[in-house]
N, C-alpha and C positions, 0 to 999 in steps of 0.2 A: 881303433878296430881297423882291420885290413879285410878287403874283399879280395880273395885271390885268384878269381876266376870270373871275368865279364869280358863282353863283347861291346865295346864302347861304340865302335862305328855303327852299331843297330840302334842307338838310342839318342834322342834328342838332347839339346845342350839343357833344358831344364833338368833331365835325369842325372846329367853329370854335375850339375850344381847341387843338386840335393845329396849327391852322394859326397860333394866335397863338403858340405856341411856337417855331414855325420861319421865320415870315416877319414882315417890319417893316411890311406893311400887305397889304391886298386891295381890289380894287374889285369891287362887287356891282352887277349891272346888271338892269333892267326885262327881262322876258322874257315867256314865253307859257304860264304856269301853269294858266290858265283858258281857256275860251272867252269872248272879251270880246264878250258878247251886248249889253252896254250901256256907256256912258262910265263908270257908277257902278263896274262891276266893275274896269275898267282903273284908276280913281282909288283903289279899295280896295287894289289889288295896289301901286302905287308908294307910296302912303302907308304901306304896312305896312313897305316898306324903309326909309322915312325915320324910321319910329317904332320898329317892334317889332325890325327887325334891327339898328338902331342900338343899342338897350337889349340885345339879346342879346349883340353883340360887346362892348360894355362889361364885361358882366358876366364875360366869360372873358378882357378885356384884349387883345383883337383890333383892330387899327387898321384900320378899315373905312370905306372911301369909296363913293360911289355916282353912278351914271350913270342918268338917267333918261330914257325915250322909248318909242316905239312899236313894238315888234317886228313884223317882217312876217306872222308867224303869230298876232298879237293885236292885230288893228286894230280898234277901236272903230268902232260906227256914227257917233258924232259926232266925228270925226276933228279939224276945225277948234278944237273945244272943248278937244279933249287938247291941242292945240298952244299953246293959250292958257294951258292948267294947268300945261305944262312950264315957261312962262315964271314962272310963281309957284313951282315945286317947285326951280328953279335957284338961288332965294336960300337954300335950305337951306344951312347950313355944311358938310355933307358931301358935297354934290353937285358933282362935280369934271368932269361933261361929260355929253352927250347920248348915248343908247345904251341898249339895243342895237337900232339900227336896221338896215335892209339890204332884201335880197331874197331869197325863197324860191324862187319859181316865176315871177317877174319878170312878174306878172299886172299890169295897169293899176292896180288898185286899190294894190298893192304899191308901183307906181313913183310914185303920187300921194303916198302916205305918205311915203316914203323922199326925194323931192324937197323936200317942205315941211319936212322936218325937217333936212336940208342946209342949206336956205335959213335956216332959224332958227339954226343953230350958227353959219353966217356972220354973221347978224345980231347974235348975242351973243358971238361970238369965242370959242366954247369948242370944246374937242376934242369929236369924234364917234367912236364906235364901231360898226363896219359888220359885220353878220354875212353870211357867205356859206355856203350850203348844203352838206350832204354829197354830195347828187345835183346832177349836172351844174355841177360847182363852177367849172371853167374858163369855160364857156359864161356862167354868170351872173355871174362875176367881171368878165368882159368889160362886159357890161352895166352892171355898178356903176360900173366905171371911166368907160365912156362917157358915163353920166349926170352923173358928177362934172366930166368935161372940159367937157361941154356948158354946165354951169353957170359955168364960168369962174371958180371960187370963189378968193379971195384966202387964205383960211384953208385951210393945208394941214395941220393938226393933224387928221389922219383916219386911223384904224387900221382896216385892213381884216384882219379876223378870219377864224381857222381855216384860214390859209393852208396849201398844201401845196408840195412843190418846184417844181411848174410855175406857180403863181399867185403864188408869191414873187417870181419874176423881173417878172412883169407889174407888181405892186406897186411894186417897186423901181424899175423904169424909170419910173413916174410920181412918184417921190420923195415917196411916202406911207409910212406906217408898216405893218409887217409884223407880224402877231399869229399867234405860233406855239401851237397848243393842243396840248398832251400829253396826250391823253385816248384811252381805247380807240376806236378805229375813226376816229381823226384822225391824230395823230403818237404814236410811240412816243419816250421819252427820245432814244433813239440816232438816230431819224430826225431829230428836232429839232436835234440836234448837228450832224449832217451837213449839214443847210441852213445852220446858222449858220458852219460851217468855209468852206462855199463863199462865203458871202456875208459874209465877216467886214469885208471893206473897207466894208460898209455897216451895222455892227454898231449904229450910232447911230440906225438905222431899225427895230430889231428888238424886239419886246417878248413876254415868256414868260407863259404862263397854262394853268390847268388846265381852265376852263370847267366847274367841279364843280358838278354841278345833280343831276336825279334820273335821269339816264343814269349809266351805269358810269363812275365818276370816280375819281380818285386825288387826295385833297386836298393830298397832298406831291409832285405833279407838278413843280412848280418846283423844290425843293430837291433832287429827284431828277435833273432835267435838269443842274443846276448841278453836282452830283457828276460827273455823265458827262462834262460840258466839262472840268472839273479832270482827270479821268483820260485824257481825249484831249489833254492839253497844250495847250488853248485857251488863248490870252493872257489874263491876268487882268483886263487893262482891258477886253477884249471881253465877258467873263463880268459884269464890274461893269456895263457899259453895257446889256446885254440882260434882265439879271435885276433890275436896281435903278434905275440913273441915268436912263435913258430915261423911264421911267414918272414918276419924279419930276418930271422937267423937263416932260414933256408935259402931264402932269395938274396941275402945281403942287401936290404931295402934301406935307403938313407930317408928318414922320416924327419921332416921338419915341422 
């Protein structure tokens, strides 16, 4: 099992060890732990993932991968400099994609950062992980998809995160990846199972995650959802795809 979206820097070592006992790997993403008042603050955050979080994961045997990017709630003043830094960071052997990027309120500033990073992912041919907000999710997801369509990207390795039942259909229709986040306030394990049942014919486009962060989270959300899928008699191949295979293939993960 792979948890495709966590924020390891917000969790204690005990949680990382628990994940290591249950999961083949996790992907931790850049996010919004601070107000990014300067480029240096953003750099410190990303570099902590690349150094401290890799070291902490190694300490407990957790196979950790990283996505780097500018979160819509954490845009530094010198965005263009941050874009250049991302080009440097992606050479790190644990970096597997760009993220977490996206839109929160769809402001002009957010859209500018979003488009520049989508263009960068296209240039570098890397997977990209896109945040959608809790509020106005359907409306903002539509705007995200419109921006992607406008750019006419060749790279379709795009994950739209935190999907619900309504936005899953929108994402599937555009042949992009659906990120199902099992977390209080987002999806319960059973709600995720119901979506997977409905879209089982598109199971090669679905990923599972816990979004474990400083919010209320369940670091065992992926195993818990896999168990629910088994109890619901979902085909083993579907379970394998959404909990493991899709993530390994999309992000090019090395599983030991």
